[in-house]
N, C-alpha and C positions, 0 to 999 in steps of 0.2 A: 280566703283564697279564691280567686276567680276560677271556677270549674268549667268555664265555657271556652270553646275553641276560638282561635284567632279568625276574625272575619276577613278572609282573602278570597282569591279566585277559587281555590280548592274547596272552600266552604260552600260556595254557591253551586259548584258542580255537584258536590255530594248532596246538597239540599234538593236540587232538581231530581237527582237519581232517587233519593229517598221518597220524595213526594210522588214521583211517577210510580214507584213501586207501591206506595200507599194506595194509589188509585186502582191499580190492577189487583193488588192483594185484597182490598176491600170488596171489589166486584167479584173476585174469586170466591170469597166466603159467602157473600150475600146472594149472588146470582148463580154462579156455576155450581156451587155446592148446595144451593137452594136452602140456605139457613134462614134467609129473610133479613130485612133491614133492621128490624127491632132487636132480634136476638143477636145479630152480628154487632150492632152498636153496643149492647151490653157486654159481649165477650171482649171486644176490642177496647172499650173504655176500661174494663177491668185489667187488661194487659197494659194499657197506658198507665193506670194508677200504680200497678206493681213496679213497672220500670221507673216511674217517676219517684216513687219512694226510695228505690235503690240509688237513683241519681242524687236526690236531696241528702241522703245519708253519706254519700261518698265525700271524701276529704280532698280529692284532687280530680283533675280531668281524666276520665277514661273514655277514649274515643268510641269504643264499641258500645259502651253504655249510653253515652250521649246520643249517638245516632240511632240506637234502639228506641230511645224516647221519641226522637224526631219521627222515626218511622211509625211508631205506635200512634202518634198524634195524627199522622197522615191517614193511616188506615181507619182509625176511629173517626176522623173528620169526614172521610168518604161515606161511611155508613150513616153517621149522624146527619150529614147533609141530605143523603138520599131518603132517610126516614122522614126528615122535616118536609122535604120538597115533594116527595111522592106518596109515602104511606100516610102522613098527616095531611097531605093535600095543600100545603102552603104555596107550592109553586116556587120557581126560582127567584122571582122578584121579591115576594114577601119573605121568603126564607133568608135571602141575602140581607134584607132590611133588618130583620131580627138579629142576625149575626153582626152586622155593622154596629147596631146599637149596643150589643153586649160588649163588643171589642172596644168601642169608644168609652163605655163605662169602666172597663178594666184600666184603660189608659188614664182616665180621670182619677181613679182611685190611686193608681201608681204615682201620678204627678202630685196628688194631694198628700201622699205619704212622706214626701221629702226624700225618698230613696232615689239613687241615681237612675235616670232613664236611659243612660248610655249603656249598651249591652257589654261594652268592654270594662265596665266598672262595677258589675254586679258581683257582690262578694258576701251577701247575707242571705239567710234562709228566706226571709220575706220577699226580698228582691228576686230571688230565683223562682219562688212560687208564683209571683206575678208574671215573670218572664214566661214560664211554661203555660200558664193560663192563657196568656196572649197568643202563644204559639198554637195551642189547640184551637182557639177560636179563629185564628188567621187561616189555618189549614182547612177548617170546616167551611169558612167563608170562601176560600179559594176554590174548593170543590164545587160549590154552587155557581160561582162565576164561570169556572171552566165548563161545567155542564151546560150553562146557558149559552156560552159562546159556541160550543160544539153542536148543540141540539136545537136551540130556539132562535139563535141570531141569524141563521142563514149562512154563516161564515164557514161552517164545517170544521173538521179537526185541524186541517192545515191552516185555514184562514184564521181560526181562533188562536192557534199557536203563533202565527205571524203577528197578529195584533198585540198579543201579550209581549212578544219579543220587542216590538216597537216601543211599547210603554216602558219596558225595562231599560231600553237604550236611552230613553229620556231621563230615567232615574239616574243612570250612570253619568250622563252628560251633566245633570244638575249637581251631582257629587263633585265634579271637577271644574265646572264652569260657573257655579253660583256659590253664594254663602249660606245656602240652606243648611241647617244643622244636620249632622250625620244621623242621629237616631230616627227622625221621621223618614229619612230616605231608606234607612235599613228596614224599617217596618213596611214601607211601601214595596220594597223589593221582596221582602219575605212573603207578603200577601200575594204579589203578582207571580212569584215562582210556583205557587200552588196551582192556580189555573193553568199555568204552563205545563206543570206535571200532569194535571187532569187531562188536558187535551192531548199531550204526548202519549199518556197512558192509553187513552181511547184509540189513538192513531195506531199504537202497537197491537192492541187487542181486538179491535173491531174487524169484521170481515172485509175482504177486498172490495166486495160489491157495495159496501157502505163507506168506502174511502179510507179504510184502515189497511194495516199490513197483514192481518189475518193470523197473528200468532196466538190469539185467544188469551184468556186471563192466566192460564197455567203457564204457557210458553213465555208470555211477556213477563210474568212474575219471576220465573226462573232466570231469565236473561238479566233483568234489572237487579235481582238479588245477588247475582254473581258479580256484576259491575260494582255494586255498593260494597260488597265484601272486600273486593280488591282495593277500593279506595280507602276503606276504614283501616285495613291492614297497613297500607302505605302511611296513613296518618299516624297510626300507633308507632310505626318504626321511626318516623320523623320525631315524634315526641320523645321517644327513648334516646335518640341521638342527641337532641337538644339538652336533655337532662344530663347526659353523660358529659357533654361539653361544658355545662355550667359547673359540674362537680370538679372538672379538671381545672377550671379557671379560678376556683376558690383558693385563696392563699393558704399555704401550709402554716399552722401555728408554730411559733418559735419555741424551741425547748427551753429557752432561757427566759423565764418570766414572761 
């Protein structure tokens, strides 16, 4: 059974909200609470693994659980990226290169396995495990790209967000105006929405003097968590309504043979 949500507009809105919260939440733990990147990475990766195990053991789609895993990959990706780029001293370019290589390796293993690469057809344990591995690496890569755009490219938070929005618009155009297969476009959009979340997260949390809105990591995380909670609750209600409609549409067995 496919335990992954339908990929539609609501999916991408929730993905951006989750990845933006992942950016501010990771910074809240590592910087505001002064836990540090290394310890934060260990804590958040442990949370990711715990939520992932629950997701893999589930027998059907649970929106709250699914988006908890997405959120945990975003927060873990934030601290992992910061650890690689800052604490380990790789820098944005070399850190991104390492992550691109790892993500390409996952896609190569996935393709060689013969399992469906289309996210709408993932219905096995191995396929879902590859899916979540790719998501973790995609979100970590997106954090590095977002930080590069915001800090090192000269574009700033707003410029970086506008550039990523432009690239996402090209992906959407390619979806409807070309014959490019859907799976590569999905993963391109998935990677790009992470730097969008990173730049938007920085825009929410950074001081006004640095071009942000000045909410800080605490205020930004609370706002984004509230938005995501409302969206997840709405998604769960829709799923229950669709399930009820399917039950009503099922034919009633005849009492005569």
